[in-house]
Structure formats: structure tokens, C-alpha cells
N, C-alpha and C positions, 0 to 999 in steps of 0.2 A: 418455298423456306424464305424467310426474309433475312438478307445477306446484309451486313454493314460493310461499305467499301473501305478500304485502305486508303489512307491519305498520305502517309510517310512514303516515299518510295525504298526501295531495298537498299540502294547506296548510302542513303541517310541513315537507315535502320542498321546497317553494318557499322556505320562510323559512331553512332551512338551507344551501340552494344559493344565496342571495344574496350577492352580491360587494361589497367596498368598491371604488368606483373614484377615481381621483385626479381625473379630469375632472368628476366631479359633487359635489365637496367631501367626499370621504370617505362620503358616504351609501351605504347598502347598496341596490344595484337587484337585484330580481328577476330570473331568466332571463327571455329572451324567448319560450322555449318549453319546455316540461316535458313528458316523457312518461315512463311506466312501461315497461321492457322486460325481458324475461325473457333472460337469458344462459345459454347451454349450460354445463352442469357435470357432471363425473362425481364421485359422492360414494363414497368408501371408509370402511370401518371397519377401524382399525388397533388390534392388541391390543400394549400396552407395558408391559414390566416396569419399575417404578419404584419405588425404594427398597424392594424386596421384595415389593413387591404388583402385583398384573396390573389394568390399567385399559383403558378402550376410549376411543380418541380418533377423533372424526370429522373427516376432511380432505376437502376438494375440490380439484379440478384444473380449472380452465376448458377448456371443450372447443376452445379456438382455440389457445392457447400454453402449457397445462399449468401456469399460474401456483399455486402451492400457497396454500391459504385453510383456515384451520382454522375448523371449524363448530361451533356448540353444537346438538346434536340437539333438546335440549328447547325451542328458540327456532323450529325450523322447523315450520311448519304447512304439511302437503302436501296437494294435492288432485290428483285426476286428472281432466283435460279434455282437450277436443280442441281444440287452437288451432294457428295457423300460426306456426312460429317465426321471430322476427325474424333470428336468427343461425344459420348452418350450423356444425354440429360440424366442425372442420379436423384435430383429433386423434382417434387410434383409441383405444377404451380401453385396450389394452395400453400404447401410448405414453404416456398419461396415468398409467397405473398406475406405470410405470417411473420417471416424473418425480416423482410423490408419494413413492414408495420412496426415491429418492435424496435429495430434499429434506428428508424427515423424518429420514432418517439422518444429514443433515448437523446438522438441529437436536440431536440426540440425542448427537451427537459434541461438540458446543459446550457441552451439559449436563455432559458426562463431563469436559471440561476445567475445570468448575467444581466437579468431585468429586461430582456427582450420579450414584449409578451407575443407568443404565437401558440398555434395548435393546429394538429392535423383534422382537417374536415372530413376528406374521402380519399379512398385509394381504389384505383379501377382494378379489373380482373386480370389486367396484363397479357404480354403478348410475347411469342418466342421470338428471338433474334440472336443471329449469329454474329458475334463481334469479333473484328480483326486483331490479331498480337503477331508480332514478329518474336519469333524465339530464336535465340543464338545459342548454339551449343559448344562448350569449351571443353577440350581435353587436358584435364589436371591430374599429374602424376598417375596417368594411366587410367583413370576414370573419366566418366563424362560428368559435367555440370551444365546449367543452364541459366540464362538470364532471359527475363521478357520484357518486351517495349510495346506500349499501347499504339497500335498501328492508326489510330486516330489523332491523339493528342501529342504522340512521341514521347510521352513520359514513361519512365521505368516502372515496373510493377514490382511490388514487395510485399511481405506480410502475408495477411490472410488469403490473398488473390494468388500469390506464389504457392501456397499451400492447395489451394483449390487445382492448380495446374498440375502439381504432383499427384493428387489424388485421381484426377481426370486421365493423366497418363497412365497408371496403374490400371484403372477401370477400362481404358480403350486397349491394353495390352492384353488384359484377361478376356476381353470381348463381353464384359458384364453390361448388362441392360438392367433397369429398374423394372421391378415386377409390374405388369400391366402396361407395358408400353412407355412412352416418353414423358409422360405426365398427364393431367388431367384437363379437361374441358377443350379438348383439341377439336 
């Protein structure tokens, strides 16, 4: 299995995930628990014609909801390891590929509205990748909440990818697996 290595150390992740709480006088409090998890992704290489030249763009789609994430290939340090995955793949490779193509075509369409001539030339079949995230768990009024930090870029995760984490956590807790295995084309 292809595993992307974390580049943000644990102490730095703890500092970035610390929250300001009103009940503690606006002091930053670190997470009660912090763990490094690897989330399932499909990684695709896209050939894009942009202003007369062809360039390669790397895009990922999470293996749970298919959320599009643009990746910098130069920052990814990959390793082959045997490791039990924390989250199951819930989307097949073809479903994720279709979502990436549709979402990236929408990005290109918006660029055309700004008068940037660009078009999608091709999209490869993709590969499975396990991408690292730091997850900080916070105790809030007797319940648990969490924040997620990209372990490669150090940026906080929000919106659709946070929803994918919630769905992945529920699927992992229920032990659900997609029908027919982890995806197509293995």
C-alpha cells in the first residue's frame, strides 16, 4: 500500500490544533488527544492545456465522499508499508475518477469565465494512496469534537473533507466495507 509520510511533527501539530476557549479566558488549549491517521485517497494525474501550454496537475479524491483536493506532487514523500488502514474505501476508483473529472471541469469553466483559455485533455486511471492527517480531539461540555490538520502542508481541514472524515469515522466504527472490496481495478 502506498503511504504518504507526514511532514509536520506531532508537537507542531499540537500547537496548530490548539483552540481558543472562552471559558478559559481566551487561552489556547491543546487537544485532549492527538493521533496521526492515514485517510484513503485516489490520486490522479490530469493533463491540462492552459494558455497554449500543456501542464500536469495532480488531484486527489478522498475514498469516502470523493472530495477533490489539489496536490503538490513535489511535497509528497511516498513509502510502501504494510499497515492496517484506519478508514475503509467507500467509493470505487471509477466513481472517484468521475467526481474528480466533473469537479475539475467546473474549476476550468470558472477560469474560462475570467477569460483564461484552458481545457482538460486527459485524466489517468488513478492510484490508491493513504494520505496523513493529524486529528485533535477536544472535550467540549461532556462531548467530543475534533479538528483535522493536513500532516503534509500543515493547513487545517474544513468543509467537505471534514464531512468525509465524519463519514469515514462512522463507517470505520460500524466496520462497513463497500460491496465487492476496496474499489475497482486493483
